[in-house]
N, CA, C and O atoms as CSV, one atom per row, in Angstrom:
chain,resi,resn,atom,element,x,y,z
A,1,MET,N,N,70.449,10.228,-12.503
A,1,MET,CA,C,69.687,10.098,-11.476
A,1,MET,C,C,68.538,11.090,-11.497
A,1,MET,O,O,67.473,10.562,-11.175
A,2,THR,N,N,68.452,12.521,-11.820
A,2,THR,CA,C,67.657,13.203,-12.072
A,2,THR,C,C,66.947,12.923,-13.084
A,2,THR,O,O,65.887,13.525,-12.917
A,3,ILE,N,N,66.912,12.281,-14.169
A,3,ILE,CA,C,66.315,11.925,-15.405
A,3,ILE,C,C,65.658,10.606,-14.967
A,3,ILE,O,O,64.603,10.286,-15.516
A,4,GLU,N,N,66.059,10.015,-14.262
A,4,GLU,CA,C,65.337,8.518,-13.982
A,4,GLU,C,C,64.170,9.103,-12.766
A,4,GLU,O,O,62.988,8.795,-12.917
A,5,LEU,N,N,64.478,9.720,-11.903
A,5,LEU,CA,C,63.672,10.142,-11.141
A,5,LEU,C,C,62.362,10.754,-11.729
A,5,LEU,O,O,61.268,10.365,-11.322
A,6,THR,N,N,62.475,11.671,-12.646
A,6,THR,CA,C,61.889,12.312,-13.794
A,6,THR,C,C,60.747,11.203,-14.199
A,6,THR,O,O,59.542,11.102,-13.972
A,7,ILE,N,N,61.692,10.440,-14.890
A,7,ILE,CA,C,60.903,9.200,-15.761
A,7,ILE,C,C,59.929,8.534,-14.987
A,7,ILE,O,O,58.834,8.292,-15.494
A,8,LEU,N,N,60.186,8.204,-13.814
A,8,LEU,CA,C,59.768,7.447,-12.686
A,8,LEU,C,C,58.481,8.231,-12.104
A,8,LEU,O,O,57.527,7.570,-11.694
A,9,ILE,N,N,58.458,9.562,-12.071
A,9,ILE,CA,C,57.304,10.124,-11.538
A,9,ILE,C,C,56.337,10.524,-12.840
A,9,ILE,O,O,55.112,10.618,-12.769
A,10,SER,N,N,56.962,10.694,-13.783
A,10,SER,CA,C,56.207,10.620,-14.991
A,10,SER,C,C,55.259,9.136,-15.448
A,10,SER,O,O,54.118,9.166,-15.908
A,11,VAL,N,N,55.956,8.072,-15.217
A,11,VAL,CA,C,55.442,6.946,-15.372
A,11,VAL,C,C,54.178,6.653,-14.344
A,11,VAL,O,O,53.030,6.308,-14.626
A,12,VAL,N,N,54.771,6.906,-13.079
A,12,VAL,CA,C,53.460,7.005,-12.068
A,12,VAL,C,C,52.469,7.710,-11.970
A,12,VAL,O,O,51.428,7.418,-11.382
A,13,SER,N,N,52.779,8.940,-12.683
A,13,SER,CA,C,51.379,9.997,-12.922
A,13,SER,C,C,50.574,9.417,-14.266
A,13,SER,O,O,49.390,9.723,-14.405
A,14,VAL,N,N,51.032,8.837,-14.944
A,14,VAL,CA,C,50.514,8.324,-16.210
A,14,VAL,C,C,49.581,7.031,-15.963
A,14,VAL,O,O,48.608,6.682,-16.631
A,15,SER,N,N,50.106,6.450,-14.888
A,15,SER,CA,C,49.802,4.980,-14.390
A,15,SER,C,C,48.689,5.311,-13.766
A,15,SER,O,O,47.637,4.726,-14.024
A,16,ALA,N,N,48.777,6.494,-12.675
A,16,ALA,CA,C,47.744,6.788,-11.862
A,16,ALA,C,C,46.356,7.542,-12.633
A,16,ALA,O,O,45.146,7.438,-12.431
A,17,ALA,N,N,47.145,8.310,-13.566
A,17,ALA,CA,C,45.941,8.960,-14.600
A,17,ALA,C,C,45.147,7.636,-15.405
A,17,ALA,O,O,43.924,7.723,-15.298
A,18,ILE,N,N,45.485,6.784,-15.959
A,18,ILE,CA,C,44.814,5.848,-16.614
A,18,ILE,C,C,43.953,5.121,-15.342
A,18,ILE,O,O,42.745,4.903,-15.442
A,19,PHE,N,N,44.797,4.752,-14.048
A,19,PHE,CA,C,43.665,4.149,-13.113
A,19,PHE,C,C,42.733,4.704,-12.782
A,19,PHE,O,O,41.763,4.013,-12.467
A,20,PHE,N,N,42.653,5.787,-12.729
A,20,PHE,CA,C,41.482,6.907,-12.014
A,20,PHE,C,C,40.509,6.947,-13.178
A,20,PHE,O,O,39.292,6.855,-13.017
A,21,GLY,N,N,41.125,7.096,-14.415
A,21,GLY,CA,C,39.931,7.262,-15.249
A,21,GLY,C,C,39.454,5.973,-15.665
A,21,GLY,O,O,38.399,5.951,-16.299
A,22,ILE,N,N,39.981,5.015,-15.447
A,22,ILE,CA,C,39.144,3.331,-15.579
A,22,ILE,C,C,38.354,3.442,-14.356
A,22,ILE,O,O,37.244,2.925,-14.484
A,23,MET,N,N,38.569,3.929,-13.273
A,23,MET,CA,C,37.745,3.498,-12.161
A,23,MET,C,C,36.508,4.851,-12.406
A,23,MET,O,O,35.323,4.641,-12.150
A,24,SER,N,N,36.869,5.851,-12.788
A,24,SER,CA,C,35.839,6.688,-13.052
A,24,SER,C,C,34.795,6.103,-14.212
A,24,SER,O,O,33.570,6.173,-14.112
A,25,LEU,N,N,35.378,5.626,-15.115
A,25,LEU,CA,C,34.379,5.226,-16.217
A,25,LEU,C,C,33.584,4.032,-15.780
A,25,LEU,O,O,32.432,3.922,-16.198
A,26,LYS,N,N,34.056,3.190,-15.032
A,26,LYS,CA,C,33.282,2.078,-14.245
A,26,LYS,C,C,32.483,2.752,-13.392
A,26,LYS,O,O,31.279,2.513,-13.477
A,27,ARG,N,N,32.800,3.423,-12.703
A,27,ARG,CA,C,31.930,3.971,-11.926
A,27,ARG,C,C,30.332,4.706,-12.659
A,27,ARG,O,O,29.150,4.654,-12.321
A,28,ALA,N,N,31.008,5.294,-13.675
A,28,ALA,CA,C,30.028,6.280,-14.671
A,28,ALA,C,C,29.013,4.963,-15.154
A,28,ALA,O,O,27.786,5.039,-15.091
A,29,ASN,N,N,29.614,3.976,-15.553
A,29,ASN,CA,C,28.674,2.899,-16.197
A,29,ASN,C,C,27.798,2.171,-15.521
A,29,ASN,O,O,26.764,1.678,-15.974
A,30,THR,N,N,28.369,2.072,-14.004
A,30,THR,CA,C,27.479,1.313,-13.244
A,30,THR,C,C,26.526,2.452,-12.775
A,30,THR,O,O,25.476,2.102,-12.238
A,31,GLU,N,N,26.724,3.457,-12.888
A,31,GLU,CA,C,25.394,4.545,-12.256
A,31,GLU,C,C,24.427,4.431,-13.273
A,31,GLU,O,O,23.231,4.263,-13.033
A,32,ASP,N,N,25.002,4.535,-14.619
A,32,ASP,CA,C,24.096,4.537,-15.777
A,32,ASP,C,C,23.109,3.350,-15.809
A,32,ASP,O,O,21.886,3.466,-15.897
A,33,VAL,N,N,23.742,2.291,-15.733
A,33,VAL,CA,C,22.806,1.102,-15.746
A,33,VAL,C,C,22.001,1.310,-14.421
A,33,VAL,O,O,20.785,1.136,-14.499
A,34,GLU,N,N,22.466,1.617,-13.371
A,34,GLU,CA,C,21.454,1.340,-12.175
A,34,GLU,C,C,20.337,2.624,-12.375
A,34,GLU,O,O,19.230,2.578,-11.840
A,35,GLU,N,N,20.771,3.747,-13.198
A,35,GLU,CA,C,19.580,4.586,-13.433
A,35,GLU,C,C,18.510,4.154,-14.562
A,35,GLU,O,O,17.321,4.471,-14.519
A,36,ARG,N,N,19.154,3.329,-15.650
A,36,ARG,CA,C,18.220,2.866,-16.675
A,36,ARG,C,C,17.477,1.699,-16.034
A,36,ARG,O,O,16.328,1.469,-16.412
A,37,THR,N,N,18.126,0.840,-14.959
A,37,THR,CA,C,17.368,0.085,-14.225
A,37,THR,C,C,16.106,0.602,-13.538
A,37,THR,O,O,14.979,0.109,-13.498
A,38,ARG,N,N,16.561,1.652,-13.045
A,38,ARG,CA,C,15.531,2.055,-12.139
A,38,ARG,C,C,14.104,2.737,-13.066
A,38,ARG,O,O,12.952,2.844,-12.647
A,39,GLN,N,N,14.509,3.035,-14.092
A,39,GLN,CA,C,13.704,3.906,-15.103
A,39,GLN,C,C,12.948,2.729,-15.816
A,39,GLN,O,O,11.737,2.833,-16.010
A,40,ASN,N,N,13.525,1.797,-16.143
A,40,ASN,CA,C,12.526,0.778,-16.702
A,40,ASN,C,C,11.881,-0.069,-15.610
A,40,ASN,O,O,11.116,-0.950,-16.003
A,41,THR,N,N,12.063,0.058,-14.369
A,41,THR,CA,C,11.207,-0.484,-13.323
A,41,THR,C,C,10.099,0.213,-13.583
A,41,THR,O,O,9.023,-0.266,-13.941
A,42,GLU,N,N,10.406,1.589,-13.367
A,42,GLU,CA,C,9.012,2.676,-13.198
A,42,GLU,C,C,8.363,2.369,-14.281
A,42,GLU,O,O,7.150,2.168,-14.237
A,43,ILE,N,N,9.110,2.282,-15.488
A,43,ILE,CA,C,7.732,1.970,-16.613
A,43,ILE,C,C,7.323,0.770,-16.611
A,43,ILE,O,O,6.212,0.580,-17.106
A,44,LYS,N,N,7.949,-0.208,-16.154
A,44,LYS,CA,C,7.159,-1.712,-16.258
A,44,LYS,C,C,5.940,-1.391,-14.988
A,44,LYS,O,O,4.778,-1.633,-15.316
A,45,VAL,N,N,6.128,-0.979,-13.891
A,45,VAL,CA,C,4.961,-0.568,-12.923
A,45,VAL,C,C,3.973,0.166,-13.539
A,45,VAL,O,O,2.852,-0.341,-13.494
A,46,LYS,N,N,4.086,1.224,-14.105
A,46,LYS,CA,C,3.545,1.643,-14.575
A,46,LYS,C,C,2.386,1.293,-15.610
A,46,LYS,O,O,1.203,1.604,-15.468
A,47,LEU,N,N,3.031,0.473,-16.856
A,47,LEU,CA,C,2.305,-0.489,-17.945
A,47,LEU,C,C,1.490,-1.495,-16.956
A,47,LEU,O,O,0.383,-1.789,-17.406
A,48,ASP,N,N,1.797,-2.053,-15.761
A,48,ASP,CA,C,1.189,-2.766,-15.245
A,48,ASP,C,C,0.064,-2.569,-14.518
A,48,ASP,O,O,-0.901,-3.297,-14.286
A,49,GLU,N,N,0.371,-1.366,-14.168
A,49,GLU,CA,C,-0.962,-0.512,-13.621
A,49,GLU,C,C,-2.166,-0.253,-14.716
A,49,GLU,O,O,-3.385,-0.357,-14.584
A,50,SER,N,N,-1.379,0.115,-15.821
A,50,SER,CA,C,-2.217,0.580,-16.949
A,50,SER,C,C,-2.911,-0.541,-17.312
A,50,SER,O,O,-4.092,-0.507,-17.656
A,51,LEU,N,N,-2.178,-1.633,-17.249
A,51,LEU,CA,C,-3.007,-2.935,-17.885
A,51,LEU,C,C,-3.886,-3.403,-16.914
A,51,LEU,O,O,-4.931,-3.743,-17.468
A,52,SER,N,N,-3.931,-3.582,-15.622
A,52,SER,CA,C,-4.990,-3.743,-14.569
A,52,SER,C,C,-6.034,-2.702,-14.969
A,52,SER,O,O,-7.175,-3.050,-15.271
A,53,LEU,N,N,-5.637,-1.396,-14.970
A,53,LEU,CA,C,-7.105,-0.770,-15.258
A,53,LEU,C,C,-7.966,-0.976,-16.365
A,53,LEU,O,O,-9.187,-1.121,-16.301
A,54,LEU,N,N,-7.071,-0.983,-17.659
A,54,LEU,CA,C,-7.806,-1.617,-18.726
A,54,LEU,C,C,-8.446,-2.757,-18.803
A,54,LEU,O,O,-9.376,-2.883,-19.599
A,55,LYS,N,N,-8.081,-3.685,-18.053
A,55,LYS,CA,C,-8.763,-5.105,-17.863
A,55,LYS,C,C,-10.167,-4.893,-17.129
A,55,LYS,O,O,-11.283,-5.313,-17.436
A,56,SER,N,N,-9.630,-3.892,-15.772
A,56,SER,CA,C,-11.169,-3.676,-15.240
A,56,SER,C,C,-11.969,-2.730,-16.056
A,56,SER,O,O,-13.186,-2.878,-15.942
A,57,MET,N,N,-11.672,-2.043,-16.640
A,57,MET,CA,C,-12.500,-1.051,-17.611
A,57,MET,C,C,-13.248,-2.016,-18.622
A,57,MET,O,O,-14.364,-1.717,-19.049
A,58,GLN,N,N,-12.602,-3.181,-18.990
A,58,GLN,CA,C,-12.860,-3.926,-20.273
A,58,GLN,C,C,-14.249,-4.914,-19.533
A,58,GLN,O,O,-15.378,-5.045,-20.006
A,59,ASP,N,N,-13.688,-5.522,-18.225
A,59,ASP,CA,C,-14.914,-5.975,-17.386
A,59,ASP,C,C,-16.029,-5.051,-17.053
A,59,ASP,O,O,-17.123,-5.608,-17.154
A,60,GLU,N,N,-16.072,-4.041,-16.756
A,60,GLU,CA,C,-16.924,-3.063,-16.759
A,60,GLU,C,C,-17.702,-2.725,-17.773
A,60,GLU,O,O,-18.908,-2.594,-17.562
A,61,LEU,N,N,-17.140,-2.509,-19.128
A,61,LEU,CA,C,-17.836,-2.503,-19.917
A,61,LEU,C,C,-18.572,-3.788,-20.602
A,61,LEU,O,O,-19.614,-3.701,-21.251
A,62,LYS,N,N,-17.960,-4.819,-20.387
A,62,LYS,CA,C,-18.872,-6.181,-20.849
A,62,LYS,C,C,-20.021,-6.185,-20.012
A,62,LYS,O,O,-21.136,-6.450,-20.461
A,63,SER,N,N,-19.786,-5.875,-18.686
A,63,SER,CA,C,-21.061,-5.790,-17.725
A,63,SER,C,C,-22.016,-4.967,-18.348
A,63,SER,O,O,-23.097,-5.483,-18.631
A,64,LEU,N,N,-21.788,-3.590,-18.658
A,64,LEU,CA,C,-22.786,-2.656,-19.210
A,64,LEU,C,C,-23.271,-3.396,-20.483
A,64,LEU,O,O,-24.491,-3.487,-20.622
A,65,VAL,N,N,-22.464,-3.937,-21.428
A,65,VAL,CA,C,-22.962,-4.370,-22.676
A,65,VAL,C,C,-24.352,-5.490,-22.362
A,65,VAL,O,O,-25.482,-5.575,-22.843
A,66,ASP,N,N,-23.637,-6.218,-21.363
A,66,ASP,CA,C,-24.767,-7.313,-21.033
A,66,ASP,C,C,-26.221,-6.759,-20.547
A,66,ASP,O,O,-27.288,-7.304,-20.830
A,67,ARG,N,N,-26.077,-5.612,-19.788
A,67,ARG,CA,C,-27.050,-4.913,-19.212
A,67,ARG,C,C,-27.917,-4.463,-20.191
A,67,ARG,O,O,-29.137,-4.619,-20.129
A,68,ILE,N,N,-27.202,-3.788,-21.294
A,68,ILE,CA,C,-27.837,-2.937,-22.131
A,68,ILE,C,C,-28.574,-4.074,-23.303
A,68,ILE,O,O,-29.506,-3.767,-24.047
A,69,THR,N,N,-27.954,-5.337,-23.255
A,69,THR,CA,C,-28.607,-6.459,-24.016
A,69,THR,C,C,-30.108,-6.801,-23.516
A,69,THR,O,O,-31.136,-6.859,-24.189
A,70,ALA,N,N,-29.907,-7.023,-22.042
A,70,ALA,CA,C,-31.014,-7.532,-21.487
A,70,ALA,C,C,-32.232,-6.307,-21.379
A,70,ALA,O,O,-33.433,-6.566,-21.294
A,71,ASP,N,N,-31.719,-5.089,-21.400
A,71,ASP,CA,C,-32.873,-4.129,-21.455
A,71,ASP,C,C,-33.440,-3.801,-22.663
A,71,ASP,O,O,-34.612,-3.426,-22.679
A,72,GLU,N,N,-32.679,-3.897,-23.871
A,72,GLU,CA,C,-33.219,-4.112,-25.008
A,72,GLU,C,C,-34.415,-5.098,-25.252
A,72,GLU,O,O,-35.515,-4.682,-25.614
A,73,LYS,N,N,-34.102,-6.632,-25.004
A,73,LYS,CA,C,-34.624,-7.314,-25.065
A,73,LYS,C,C,-36.213,-7.059,-24.108
A,73,LYS,O,O,-37.372,-7.251,-24.475
A,74,LYS,N,N,-35.699,-6.587,-22.856
A,74,LYS,CA,C,-37.220,-6.131,-22.048
A,74,LYS,C,C,-38.225,-5.033,-22.909
A,74,LYS,O,O,-39.452,-5.103,-22.985
A,75,THR,N,N,-37.379,-4.051,-23.504
A,75,THR,CA,C,-38.031,-3.063,-24.260
A,75,THR,C,C,-38.590,-3.579,-25.578
A,75,THR,O,O,-39.557,-3.018,-26.093
A,76,ASP,N,N,-37.992,-4.661,-26.151
A,76,ASP,CA,C,-38.959,-5.333,-27.324
A,76,ASP,C,C,-40.236,-5.863,-26.796
A,76,ASP,O,O,-41.319,-5.429,-27.188
A,77,MET,N,N,-40.115,-6.811,-25.897
A,77,MET,CA,C,-41.279,-7.159,-25.178
A,77,MET,C,C,-42.282,-6.264,-24.833
A,77,MET,O,O,-43.438,-6.549,-25.145
A,78,LEU,N,N,-41.992,-5.011,-24.117
A,78,LEU,CA,C,-42.892,-4.382,-23.957
A,78,LEU,C,C,-43.319,-3.541,-25.073
A,78,LEU,O,O,-44.441,-3.056,-24.927
A,79,SER,N,N,-42.660,-3.231,-26.218
A,79,SER,CA,C,-42.953,-2.827,-27.370
A,79,SER,C,C,-44.251,-3.855,-28.014
A,79,SER,O,O,-45.311,-3.492,-28.523
A,80,VAL,N,N,-43.726,-5.269,-27.777
A,80,VAL,CA,C,-44.914,-6.049,-28.478
A,80,VAL,C,C,-46.201,-5.892,-27.492
A,80,VAL,O,O,-47.331,-6.009,-27.965
A,81,ARG,N,N,-46.033,-5.670,-26.347
A,81,ARG,CA,C,-47.398,-5.703,-25.349
A,81,ARG,C,C,-48.030,-4.371,-25.556
A,81,ARG,O,O,-49.215,-4.348,-25.222
A,82,VAL,N,N,-47.520,-3.195,-26.046
A,82,VAL,CA,C,-47.845,-1.893,-26.206
A,82,VAL,C,C,-48.662,-1.926,-27.492
A,82,VAL,O,O,-49.794,-1.449,-27.558
A,83,ASP,N,N,-48.072,-2.480,-28.456
A,83,ASP,CA,C,-48.650,-2.894,-29.577
A,83,ASP,C,C,-50.428,-3.575,-29.719
A,83,ASP,O,O,-51.406,-3.095,-30.293
A,84,ASN,N,N,-50.267,-4.845,-28.935
A,84,ASN,CA,C,-51.305,-5.507,-28.444
A,84,ASN,C,C,-52.183,-4.488,-27.765
A,84,ASN,O,O,-53.214,-4.172,-28.358
A,85,LEU,N,N,-51.930,-3.961,-26.664
A,85,LEU,CA,C,-52.947,-3.409,-26.096
A,85,LEU,C,C,-53.250,-2.125,-26.959
A,85,LEU,O,O,-54.247,-1.586,-26.480
A,86,GLU,N,N,-52.821,-1.499,-27.938
A,86,GLU,CA,C,-53.348,-0.282,-28.815
A,86,GLU,C,C,-54.350,-1.372,-29.856
A,86,GLU,O,O,-55.417,-0.927,-30.281
A,87,ARG,N,N,-54.001,-2.519,-30.143
A,87,ARG,CA,C,-54.849,-3.042,-31.041
A,87,ARG,C,C,-56.442,-3.440,-30.416
A,87,ARG,O,O,-57.490,-3.325,-31.051
A,88,ARG,N,N,-56.280,-4.007,-28.790
A,88,ARG,CA,C,-57.246,-4.020,-27.892
A,88,ARG,C,C,-58.248,-2.994,-27.794
A,88,ARG,O,O,-59.468,-3.164,-27.815
A,89,VAL,N,N,-57.496,-1.706,-27.664
A,89,VAL,CA,C,-58.142,-0.265,-27.740
A,89,VAL,C,C,-59.002,-0.258,-28.949
A,89,VAL,O,O,-60.226,-0.338,-29.051
A,90,GLU,N,N,-58.135,-0.150,-29.774
A,90,GLU,CA,C,-58.894,0.045,-31.199
A,90,GLU,C,C,-60.052,-0.847,-31.528
A,90,GLU,O,O,-60.963,-0.462,-32.261
A,91,ASN,N,N,-60.014,-2.111,-30.954
A,91,ASN,CA,C,-60.976,-2.983,-31.347
A,91,ASN,C,C,-62.261,-2.726,-30.391
A,91,ASN,O,O,-63.437,-2.996,-30.632
A,92,ILE,N,N,-61.588,-2.015,-29.020
A,92,ILE,CA,C,-62.784,-1.743,-28.134
A,92,ILE,C,C,-63.601,-0.225,-28.692
A,92,ILE,O,O,-64.803,0.016,-28.579
A,93,GLU,N,N,-62.815,0.439,-29.151
A,93,GLU,CA,C,-63.284,1.478,-29.417
A,93,GLU,C,C,-63.965,1.668,-30.922
A,93,GLU,O,O,-64.525,2.729,-31.200
A,94,LYS,N,N,-63.892,0.702,-31.766
A,94,LYS,CA,C,-64.830,0.248,-33.002
A,94,LYS,C,C,-66.141,-0.448,-32.588
A,94,LYS,O,O,-67.242,-0.306,-33.121
A,95,GLY,N,N,-65.799,-1.271,-31.476
A,95,GLY,CA,C,-67.024,-2.051,-31.065
A,95,GLY,C,C,-67.873,-1.325,-30.389
A,95,GLY,O,O,-69.076,-1.515,-30.563
A,96,GLY,N,N,-67.441,-0.400,-29.531
A,96,GLY,CA,C,-68.165,0.536,-28.882
A,96,GLY,C,C,-69.012,1.500,-30.026
A,96,GLY,O,O,-70.230,1.600,-29.876
A,97,LYS,N,N,-68.474,2.074,-30.953
A,97,LYS,CA,C,-69.140,3.206,-31.740
A,97,LYS,C,C,-70.156,2.448,-32.610
A,97,LYS,O,O,-71.200,2.966,-33.007
A,98,GLY,N,N,-69.751,1.082,-32.902
A,98,GLY,CA,C,-70.798,0.454,-33.650
A,98,GLY,C,C,-72.211,-0.127,-33.526
A,98,GLY,O,O,-72.772,-0.601,-34.513
């Protein structure tokens, strides 16, 4: 009777140890999955914010390129006008001296 009781207690102890070990493992796995999900979500949000910022910068850069192109055209036109004025001044100076 004592041996059977000892064996019964041993079986119950081993069963309890296995049960609680499995439960602990499941809880740890669940916590790991939750932590990884949280981290991945944070990374995704940061990447989305970075993408939005990059698109905004790209649009601003395109706008600046358009403005620079327009300014270059105006500069070219002004350069032509200055050249024409210089020729006129030279012609006036030559005519005035002669």
